[in-house]
C-alpha positions in Angstrom: 0.0 0.0 0.0 1.4 3.4 -1.0 1.4 6.2 1.6 1.2 9.9 0.6 3.6 11.8 2.9 3.9 15.5 3.0 1.6 18.2 1.7 -0.3 17.4 -1.4 1.1 20.6 -2.8 0.8 19.4 -6.4 -3.0 19.1 -6.2 -4.3 20.5 -9.4 -8.0 21.2 -9.4 -10.0 22.0 -12.4 -13.1 24.0 -13.1 -15.3 22.3 -15.5 -18.6 22.5 -17.2 -20.4 20.5 -19.8 -19.0 22.8 -22.5 -15.3 23.1 -21.5 -12.7 22.4 -19.0 -10.0 24.9 -18.1 -7.1 25.0 -15.6 -7.3 27.6 -12.9 -4.7 29.0 -10.6 -4.7 27.9 -7.0 -6.2 31.2 -5.7 -9.7 29.8 -6.4 -12.0 32.7 -6.4 -15.7 32.1 -6.0 -16.9 29.5 -8.5 -20.5 29.3 -9.7 -22.7 26.9 -7.8 -22.9 24.4 -10.7 -19.2 24.0 -10.9 -17.8 20.9 -9.0 -14.3 20.5 -7.9 -12.5 17.9 -10.0 -10.0 16.2 -7.8 -6.4 15.5 -8.8 -5.4 11.9 -9.3 -3.0 12.0 -6.3 -5.9 13.1 -4.0 -8.2 10.4 -5.5 -5.6 7.7 -4.8 -5.4 9.0 -1.2 -9.2 9.0 -0.9 -9.4 5.4 -2.1 -6.5 4.0 -0.1 -6.6 2.5 3.4 -7.3 5.7 5.3 -9.8 6.7 7.9 -13.0 8.1 6.3 -15.8 9.9 8.3 -18.8 11.7 7.0 -20.6 14.5 8.9 -23.6 16.7 8.5 -26.0 18.7 10.8 -29.7 19.0 11.4 -31.8 22.2 11.3 -30.8 23.0 14.9 -27.1 22.7 13.8 -26.6 19.6 15.9 -23.9 17.4 14.2 -24.2 13.8 13.0 -21.3 11.6 12.1 -20.7 8.1 10.7 -17.7 6.0 9.7 -17.5 5.4 5.9 -16.9 1.8 4.7 -15.3 2.9 1.4 -15.2 5.8 -1.0 -15.4 5.9 -4.8 -14.7 8.9 -6.9 -16.7 9.2 -10.1 -14.5 11.5 -12.1 -16.8 11.7 -15.2 -19.8 12.8 -13.1 -17.8 15.0 -10.8 -19.2 13.1 -7.8 -17.9 11.2 -4.7 -19.8 8.1 -3.6 -19.6 6.9 0.0 -20.6 3.5 1.1 -22.0 3.3 4.6 -23.6 0.8 6.9 -27.2 2.0 7.2 -27.5 0.9 10.9 -24.6 3.2 11.7 -25.6 6.3 9.7 -29.4 6.8 9.9 -29.2 10.3 11.5 -26.4 11.3 9.1 -28.6 10.2 6.1 -31.6 12.2 7.4 -29.4 15.3 8.0 -27.6 15.1 4.6 -30.9 14.9 2.8 -32.6 17.7 4.8 -29.6 20.1 4.6 -28.1 19.0 1.3 -24.7 19.4 3.0 -22.0 16.9 3.8 -18.4 17.0 5.0 -16.0 14.1 4.3 -12.9 13.8 6.5 -10.0 11.8 5.0 -7.2 11.0 7.4 -4.1 8.8 7.3 -3.7 7.6 11.0 0.1 7.0 11.0 0.9 10.5 9.6 -2.2 12.4 10.7 -2.3 13.9 7.1 -6.0 15.0 6.9 -8.2 16.6 4.3 -11.8 17.6 4.4 -14.1 17.8 1.4 -17.4 19.7 1.7 -20.2 19.2 -0.8 -23.8 19.3 -1.7 -26.1 17.6 -4.2 -26.6 14.7 -1.8 -28.3 11.6 -3.1 -28.9 8.3 -1.4 -29.2 5.1 -3.3 -28.5 1.4 -3.4 -25.0 0.0 -3.8 -23.8 -0.8 -7.3 -21.9 -3.9 -8.7 -18.4 -3.9 -7.4 -19.2 -1.9 -4.2 -18.9 -4.8 -1.9 -15.4 -5.6 -3.4 -14.5 -2.0 -2.9 -15.5 -2.2 0.8 -13.6 -5.4 1.3 -10.4 -3.8 -0.3 -10.7 -0.6 1.8 -11.2 -2.5 5.0 -8.2 -4.8 4.3 -6.1 -1.7 3.5 -7.3 0.1 6.6 -6.5 -2.9 8.7 -2.9 -2.8 7.4 -2.7 0.9 8.0 -3.8 0.8 11.6 -2.0 -2.6 12.1 1.2 -0.6 11.8 0.1 1.3 14.9 -0.6 -1.9 16.9 -4.3 -2.4 16.2 -5.5 -6.0 15.5 -7.5 -7.1 12.5 -10.2 -8.0 15.0 -10.4 -4.3 15.9 -11.0 -3.3 12.3 -13.7 -6.0 11.9 -15.5 -4.8 15.0 -15.2 -1.2 14.0 -16.8 -1.7 10.6 -19.1 -4.7 11.3 -22.1 -4.6 9.1 -24.4 -7.0 7.1 -23.9 -6.8 3.3 -27.6 -6.1 2.8 -27.4 -2.9 4.9 -24.9 -1.0 2.7 -26.2 2.3 1.4 -24.6 4.6 -1.1 -24.4 8.3 -0.5 -23.3 10.5 -3.4 -22.4 14.2 -3.4 -20.7 16.9 -5.5 -17.5 18.2 -3.9 -17.4 22.0 -3.6 -14.6 22.8 -1.2 -11.3 21.2 -0.1 -9.6 22.0 3.2 -6.3 21.0 4.8 -7.1 19.6 8.2 -3.8 18.2 9.2 -3.0 19.2 12.8 -0.8 22.2 12.9 -0.7 25.9 11.8 -2.4 25.3 8.5 -5.4 23.3 9.9 -8.6 24.7 8.4 -6.9 26.3 5.4 -9.1 26.2 2.4 -7.2 24.7 -0.6 -9.9 25.1 -3.2 -13.6 25.8 -3.8 -16.3 28.4 -3.6 -16.6 30.8 -0.7 
């Protein structure tokens, strides 16, 4: 499994529309609401590797909801991110995401604490697709290796992500903002996206 040390300084984000696709400088002024962030290949590999994935939202009283994500798939052509979750562990999150049309995805590499946050909207909930269960199995195996390097057992990973295959739900969203959330002086710094 490949790790991604250091700052992902070479992240190149693109603005795109149905008509054209143009490179923008990393100052990222306000983008129209219909423009999704297109994520660089390096960030996509990080997202789909054996990292910790948590999704969050909030209700109308601004009370947070949070759930662990079983796996993540980036749909580059559609400009969407699909999360696979265990329904029994994310019912409040699903309600809040659908009601607010807002979601935050935290991506963290436990050994290095390298952490990114994607915020998005356009939330849709659906059924898993062919290949999703294989994606979950691969992510959980990779995650077990990642935290195994920190002394956690495979049994810990199984217990943390225990779910029945028929309770998997897919949650898709359009990424709009990217933040560096690695602990330190740059935590919370917006890397890209609309204001």
